[in-house]
C-alpha positions in Angstrom: 28.5 -141.1 47.6 27.2 -144.8 48.7 29.8 -146.7 46.5 29.0 -150.1 45.7 31.9 -151.5 45.1 35.6 -152.0 46.8 36.8 -153.4 49.9 37.2 -152.3 53.5 38.8 -152.7 56.6 37.9 -151.9 60.4 39.8 -149.6 62.0 39.9 -150.6 66.1 37.6 -148.7 68.7 38.4 -145.6 69.9 36.0 -144.9 72.8 34.1 -146.7 76.3 31.9 -149.7 75.0 31.2 -152.9 73.1 31.2 -152.7 69.7 28.1 -154.0 67.5 27.3 -157.3 66.6 28.4 -157.7 62.4 26.3 -158.6 60.1 27.7 -162.1 58.2 28.8 -160.9 54.5 26.6 -161.4 51.3 29.9 -161.9 50.1 32.8 -162.3 51.8 35.6 -159.3 51.2 33.1 -157.6 48.8 30.7 -156.6 52.1 26.9 -156.3 51.4 26.5 -153.6 49.0 25.1 -155.6 46.3 22.6 -157.1 48.2 21.3 -153.4 50.4 21.2 -151.7 47.1 19.5 -154.4 44.8 17.3 -156.0 47.6 16.8 -154.1 50.4 13.9 -156.0 52.4 15.6 -159.1 51.9 18.6 -158.1 53.3 17.0 -156.3 55.7 14.3 -159.6 56.9 18.2 -161.1 57.0 19.4 -159.6 60.0 16.2 -158.9 62.1 17.2 -161.8 63.6 19.9 -159.7 64.8 18.4 -156.6 65.2 16.1 -158.3 67.6 18.8 -159.3 69.7 20.4 -156.9 69.5 19.9 -152.7 69.5 23.0 -151.8 66.8 24.9 -154.3 64.4 27.5 -153.2 61.3 28.0 -154.0 58.4 29.6 -152.4 55.2 28.7 -150.8 51.7 32.1 -151.6 49.7 34.2 -149.1 52.0 31.6 -147.6 53.9 31.0 -148.9 57.4 27.1 -148.2 58.4 25.3 -148.7 62.3 22.2 -150.1 61.1 19.8 -149.0 64.7 16.0 -149.9 65.8 14.8 -149.1 69.2 12.4 -145.7 69.5 15.4 -143.7 72.1 17.9 -144.9 69.3 16.4 -143.6 66.6 15.3 -140.4 67.9 18.1 -139.7 69.0 19.7 -140.4 65.3 17.2 -137.8 64.9 17.2 -135.0 66.8 20.7 -135.7 67.5 22.9 -132.5 65.8 26.1 -132.7 67.6 27.8 -136.0 66.1 25.6 -136.9 63.9 24.8 -134.8 60.5 24.0 -135.7 57.2 24.5 -132.0 55.1 26.8 -134.6 53.0 24.1 -136.7 52.5 21.8 -133.7 51.2 24.5 -132.6 48.7 25.2 -136.3 47.3 21.3 -136.2 47.2 21.2 -133.1 45.2 23.7 -134.5 42.3 22.7 -138.1 42.3 18.2 -136.8 42.8 18.1 -133.3 40.9 20.8 -133.6 38.8 21.9 -130.2 40.4 25.6 -129.7 38.6 28.7 -129.6 41.0 28.9 -124.9 40.8 25.2 -125.0 41.8 25.6 -127.4 44.8 28.5 -125.5 45.5 26.4 -122.8 46.5 24.8 -124.6 48.6 27.8 -126.1 50.4 29.4 -121.7 51.4 26.2 -121.1 52.8 26.7 -122.0 56.2 24.5 -118.5 57.3 21.8 -120.7 58.6 17.9 -120.3 58.2 16.6 -117.0 60.0 16.4 -113.4 58.5 19.5 -112.9 60.3 22.4 -114.9 60.1 24.2 -116.7 62.3 27.8 -115.4 59.9 28.8 -112.6 58.0 27.8 -113.3 54.7 26.7 -111.0 51.8 22.8 -111.1 51.6 22.8 -111.7 47.8 25.2 -115.4 48.2 22.7 -116.6 50.8 20.2 -120.5 49.4 18.3 -121.6 53.2 16.9 -118.5 54.6 15.4 -116.7 51.3 14.4 -120.8 50.2 13.3 -121.2 54.1 10.9 -117.5 53.9 9.1 -119.1 50.0 8.9 -122.5 52.1 7.1 -120.9 55.0 5.1 -118.1 53.2 3.3 -120.3 50.4 2.9 -123.9 51.4 3.6 -124.6 55.5 1.0 -122.5 56.4 -2.8 -124.4 57.1 -4.2 -121.3 54.1 -1.9 -122.6 52.0 -2.3 -126.7 51.9 -5.8 -125.7 52.3 -5.7 -123.9 48.5 -3.4 -127.1 47.7 -6.8 -129.4 49.0 -9.2 -127.6 47.8 -7.7 -127.6 43.9 -7.3 -131.6 44.2 -10.5 -131.8 45.0 -11.9 -130.5 43.0 -10.0 -131.6 39.8 -10.2 -135.1 41.3 -14.2 -135.1 42.1 -14.1 -134.3 37.6 -11.8 -137.6 37.3 -14.4 -138.8 39.0 -17.2 -137.7 37.0 -16.5 -138.8 34.2 -17.7 -142.7 35.3 -20.8 -143.6 34.2 -23.7 -142.6 37.3 -25.9 -146.1 37.3 -23.8 -148.4 35.4 -21.6 -150.6 36.1 -18.1 -150.3 34.6 -14.6 -151.8 35.2 -11.1 -150.6 36.3 -7.9 -151.2 38.1 -7.1 -149.2 41.0 -3.9 -148.9 41.1 -3.5 -147.6 37.2 -6.5 -145.6 37.9 -4.8 -143.8 41.2 -1.3 -143.9 39.1 -2.9 -141.6 36.1 -5.9 -140.2 37.4 -4.7 -138.8 40.6 -1.2 -138.0 39.5 -2.4 -135.8 37.1 -5.0 -134.1 40.3 -2.0 -133.6 42.0 0.0 -132.2 39.7 -2.8 -130.4 38.4 -3.5 -129.0 41.8 0.4 -127.6 42.8 2.1 -127.1 39.3 -1.4 -125.8 37.2 -2.9 -127.6 34.3 -0.7 -126.1 31.5 2.5 -128.6 32.0 0.3 -132.0 31.2 -1.1 -130.0 28.4 1.9 -129.3 27.1 4.0 -132.5 28.2 1.3 -135.0 28.9 4.0 -138.1 28.8 5.2 -136.2 32.2 3.0 -139.8 34.2 5.0 -141.8 32.2 8.1 -139.9 32.4 7.5 -139.5 36.8 6.9 -143.6 37.4 10.3 -144.4 34.8 12.2 -142.5 37.0 10.0 -143.5 40.2 11.3 -147.0 39.9 14.9 -146.3 39.6 15.0 -143.9 42.5 17.3 -146.0 44.7 20.1 -147.3 42.2 20.7 -143.0 42.5 19.9 -142.8 45.9 22.5 -145.8 46.6 24.9 -143.5 44.4 25.6 -146.9 42.5 27.4 -145.7 39.3 26.6 -144.6 35.8 28.9 -146.4 34.0 27.8 -149.6 35.1 24.1 -148.8 35.6 23.0 -146.3 33.3 19.4 -146.9 33.0 18.2 -145.0 36.4 20.8 -142.1 34.9 18.4 -142.3 31.4 15.2 -142.2 33.4 16.4 -139.3 35.3 17.9 -137.0 32.7 14.7 -138.0 30.3 12.6 -137.1 33.3 14.5 -133.9 33.3 14.8 -132.6 30.2 10.3 -132.4 30.4 10.7 -129.9 33.0 13.5 -127.6 31.1 11.0 -127.5 28.0 8.2 -126.6 30.6 10.4 -123.9 32.9 11.9 -122.4 29.5 8.1 -122.3 27.9 6.7 -121.2 31.1 8.4 -118.8 31.5 8.0 -116.9 28.1 4.5 -117.1 28.7 4.0 -116.1 32.3 3.7 -112.1 32.5 5.3 -111.8 36.1 4.3 -108.5 36.7 0.1 -109.3 36.1 -1.9 -110.0 39.2 -1.8 -113.9 38.8 1.7 -113.1 40.8 0.9 -113.1 43.7 -3.0 -115.6 42.8 -3.1 -119.2 45.1 -4.2 -120.7 41.9 -3.1 -120.0 38.4 -3.2 -122.0 35.1 0.2 -121.9 34.6 2.6 -122.1 37.4 0.0 -122.8 39.5 0.7 -122.3 43.5 2.3 -119.3 44.0 5.0 -121.4 46.0 5.7 -122.8 42.4 6.2 -119.7 41.2 8.4 -118.2 44.1 10.2 -121.2 43.2 11.5 -120.8 39.8 11.9 -117.6 40.2 13.9 -117.7 43.7 16.8 -121.0 41.6 16.6 -118.0 38.1 17.2 -114.9 40.2 20.3 -117.3 42.0 22.2 -117.7 38.8 21.2 -121.4 38.6 21.9 -123.5 35.4 18.3 -124.9 33.6 19.4 -128.1 34.5 19.8 -127.2 38.2 16.5 -125.4 38.1 14.9 -128.4 35.9 15.8 -131.2 39.5 14.8 -128.9 41.2 11.9 -127.7 39.9 10.3 -131.7 39.4 11.1 -132.6 43.2 7.7 -131.7 44.0 6.7 -133.3 41.3 6.5 -136.5 42.4 3.8 -138.8 44.2 6.0 -141.7 44.9 4.6 -141.4 48.4 1.0 -140.4 48.2 -0.2 -142.7 45.7 1.5 -146.1 46.4 -0.4 -145.6 49.8 -3.7 -144.5 48.6 -3.9 -147.6 46.4 -3.3 -149.9 49.7 -6.1 -147.9 51.6 -8.2 -148.5 48.8 -7.4 -152.5 48.2 -7.8 -153.2 51.7 -11.2 -151.4 52.3 -12.3 -153.4 48.8 -11.9 -156.6 50.2 -13.3 -156.2 53.3 -17.1 -155.6 52.7 -17.5 -154.7 56.3 -14.4 -152.2 56.8 -15.7 -150.8 53.7 -19.2 -150.0 54.5 -18.0 -148.6 58.2 -15.6 -146.7 55.8 -18.0 -145.2 54.3 -20.5 -143.8 57.3 -17.2 -142.9 58.7 -16.4 -140.7 55.7 -20.2 -139.4 55.0 -19.8 -137.6 58.1 -17.7 -135.6 56.4 -20.3 -134.2 53.6 -22.1 -131.1 54.3 -24.3 -130.6 50.7 -22.6 -132.7 48.7 -19.3 -131.5 49.6 -16.5 -132.9 51.8 -14.8 -130.8 54.8 -11.8 -131.6 55.2 -11.3 -131.0 58.6 -13.8 -132.8 60.0 -12.4 -135.2 56.8 -8.9 -135.5 58.9 -10.8 -136.1 62.2 -12.2 -139.5 62.0 -11.3 -141.6 64.0 -11.4 -145.1 61.9 -10.1 -143.4 58.3 -7.1 -141.8 60.4 -6.2 -144.9 61.7 -6.6 -147.0 58.5 -4.3 -144.7 56.9 -1.7 -144.6 59.5 -1.1 -148.4 59.6 -0.5 -148.0 55.6 2.4 -146.2 56.2 2.9 -148.5 58.7 2.8 -151.5 56.8 4.2 -150.3 53.8 5.9 -147.2 53.9 10.4 -148.5 54.2 12.5 -145.3 54.9 16.2 -145.7 55.6 16.7 -142.7 57.8 20.6 -141.7 56.8 22.9 -139.8 59.3 27.2 -139.6 59.5 29.0 -140.0 62.6 31.8 -136.9 63.0 33.0 -137.5 65.7 33.2 -140.6 67.7 30.7 -141.1 69.8 28.3 -143.8 72.3 24.9 -145.5 71.7 23.1 -147.6 73.8 26.5 -149.1 75.4 27.7 -149.5 71.7 30.8 -147.3 71.0 30.3 -145.6 67.5 33.6 -144.8 64.7 33.4 -141.2 62.8 33.3 -141.3 59.4 29.9 -144.9 59.5 26.8 -144.5 58.3 24.1 -144.6 61.3 20.7 -145.7 59.3 17.8 -146.3 60.8 15.5 -148.5 58.8 12.0 -147.7 59.2 11.0 -151.2 58.3 12.0 -152.6 60.8 10.7 -150.2 63.4 7.0 -150.6 61.7 6.9 -154.7 62.0 8.7 -154.9 65.5 6.0 -156.6 67.2 6.5 -155.7 70.5 5.7 -152.3 70.3 2.8 -153.4 67.1 1.8 -157.0 68.1 -1.7 -157.0 69.2 -4.0 -160.7 70.2 -4.9 -162.1 66.7 -3.6 -159.0 65.2 -0.1 -159.6 64.5 2.2 -156.4 63.4 3.4 -158.2 60.0 -0.3 -158.6 59.4 -3.1 -155.4 58.1 -5.8 -154.5 61.3 -7.9 -151.5 60.3 -8.1 -151.0 64.6 -4.9 -150.8 65.5 -4.4 -147.5 65.9 -7.4 -147.0 68.3 -8.0 -146.3 71.3 -12.1 -146.5 72.9 -12.8 -144.6 76.3 -16.4 -143.6 77.6 -18.9 -141.1 76.1 -21.4 -141.5 79.0 -24.2 -143.8 79.4 -21.6 -146.3 79.7 -21.0 -146.2 75.6 -17.3 -145.9 74.2 -15.8 -144.1 71.8 -13.5 -144.5 69.6 -10.6 -141.9 68.9 -7.5 -142.2 67.0 -4.1 -143.0 68.9 -0.2 -143.6 68.5 -0.2 -143.2 72.7 3.1 -145.1 73.7 3.9 -145.6 69.9 5.0 -142.6 67.8 8.6 -142.7 69.1 9.0 -146.0 67.0 6.8 -145.2 63.8 8.6 -142.8 61.3 7.1 -143.1 57.3 7.9 -140.2 56.5 11.8 -140.4 56.5 11.9 -136.8 58.7 14.6 -135.0 57.8 17.9 -134.8 56.2 18.3 -132.3 58.6 17.9 -131.9 62.2 16.9 -128.4 62.8 13.1 -128.3 62.2 13.1 -125.3 60.2 15.6 -126.2 57.4 13.8 -130.1 57.8 10.6 -128.1 56.1 12.8 -126.5 53.1 15.1 -130.1 53.0 11.7 -132.5 52.7 11.2 -130.7 50.0 14.0 -130.5 48.0 13.9 -134.8 48.2 10.5 -135.6 48.4 11.5 -138.1 46.0 13.3 -141.3 47.6 11.4 -141.0 50.1 12.4 -138.3 52.8 9.4 -136.3 52.8 5.8 -136.9 51.0 4.6 -134.7 48.1 4.7 -131.9 48.8 4.5 -131.7 52.9 2.8 -134.8 54.7 -0.5 -132.5 55.6 -1.1 -132.0 52.1 -0.4 -135.3 51.9 -3.0 -137.1 54.3 -5.5 -134.8 52.8 -4.9 -135.4 49.6 -5.3 -139.6 50.7 -7.8 -139.7 52.8 -9.9 -137.4 50.2 -9.4 -139.5 47.2 -10.6 -142.8 49.8 -13.5 -140.5 51.1 -14.6 -139.1 47.2 -15.0 -143.2 46.3 -16.4 -145.1 49.1 -19.4 -142.1 49.4 -20.0 -142.0 45.7 -19.2 -145.2 44.4 -20.6 -149.4 45.0 -17.5 -151.6 44.5 -17.3 -155.1 43.4 -13.8 -156.9 44.0 -13.5 -158.9 40.7 -9.6 -160.6 40.4 -6.8 -159.7 41.0 -4.1 -158.9 37.9 -0.3 -158.3 37.6 0.8 -154.2 36.1 0.4 -155.5 33.2 -3.7 -156.6 33.3 -3.2 -160.3 32.7 -4.5 -162.3 35.4 -2.5 -162.8 38.8 -3.2 -166.1 41.4 -2.7 -164.1 44.5 -3.2 -160.3 45.9 -0.9 -157.8 45.4 2.2 -157.5 48.0 4.8 -155.1 49.2 7.2 -154.2 45.3 10.5 -154.7 47.9 13.0 -152.7 44.9 11.0 -149.9 47.0 12.8 -151.0 50.5 14.3 -148.2 51.7 13.4 -145.5 49.9 9.7 -144.0 50.9 6.1 -146.0 49.5 6.4 -149.9 48.4 3.2 -149.9 46.1 1.7 -152.7 45.7 3.1 -155.2 43.4 -0.3 -156.9 41.6 -3.4 -155.0 40.8 -7.4 -155.2 41.4 -9.2 -155.0 39.3 -13.1 -153.6 40.2 -16.5 -153.2 39.2 -18.0 -149.4 40.0 -21.0 -148.1 40.1 -21.4 -143.7 40.5 -23.8 -143.0 43.1 -26.3 -140.3 42.9 -26.4 -137.5 45.3 -22.7 -136.4 47.1 
């Protein structure tokens, strides 16, 4: 648990190497905890110049020491190293703080040290294993291409229906982000969890966004007695989950053919059913089951990135037309070909650029034993954090003539190759820069197998994109294509989130920095007209 209050005393360096430069304390004697938790972007900006000169600096959050690292090789080491660095305690903290998992059920995760392989790494009764059977459910029902295809197909079906409600041939006025927050969320939840949950609990989406807006305080461990609002939002969200699970279990026939259906209305995907059944069969409390179940519903990364992409495309008329032409090539007889869509070079570049600009995750590990990194001596017990916001805005990695790393540039991730007759063809490329690009937060665990499981458990808070980055990419690109190909759009003005007029365009909502994709702090009012054809 990261407590932001208390005093901390440094110990002496125990290994050869230089000690990282300390960040000046925001509150002398109390460290940088308050600024780090509640003003994370301002804190990162404050130390960015120091990080530009140093690869590692240190600060403290109350009683906890933290090393902040940058540079691709250091970040990759932190992500892959399973010897001196670990994240188990952070997982258990997230289980309790985000999912509201009871201490008794967290202990079931802690006690399972048998690994994810079918053959346990230690002698352990099969009925006590958690990670391995859940890993199999995850791999068999959500990670394969068929499962992703089912979800994307259902999502496109539902989102196309939502768009068809707009009158054809007539101009209508909407706010872009407001529309996505409701309609895209509705379609994503329905495609993954079935239609029954929103039919019975239509206030789920509002409860989800309320919880999402309070995630940072929960992630950073602000005590309930000091700040109860985040806990109230979490508990209200989970109460809906408990009611749903109770009614869904009484309604669903577990002996019917729907048990193995790709999709059915009560639980949605096969993964959703297996997930719910697994934790019930393992004896988890309803409170724990609800929090783990609802963790997959969060759209706290996909919708902000989609919103940013749509807004960037709309405010650049030339880019809108080029994207429309490119996306049109992925339609055949009015049907969207997802395989073609996700390979489109400019659309991939726009997608990646929005991730680079607006995904801000502080990847965290715990140092289990004294170690050295990049010539620095790092001490046992400290946290190691790699803030994606700093790496993603590194001018030496991402800057280009006339296109600084701080600005959106649709073509930043394209390269041009000769294709015959002295013509050049644009190709999507992250060559030479992938080490400084980690918008999905990678994993809370270093093992690739357990990483996939953990990405599902903790999609909220920026650890992964719901319900997996492959579905997320297809979901985001599908929304962009379905909108730009099927609508003429005119920008009217920018608004505050309540619809009142704004004197400026959107910027990152800084309160989300460090926990995932940052949504815009302003909306965009547009006029749009649905076309015929596609």
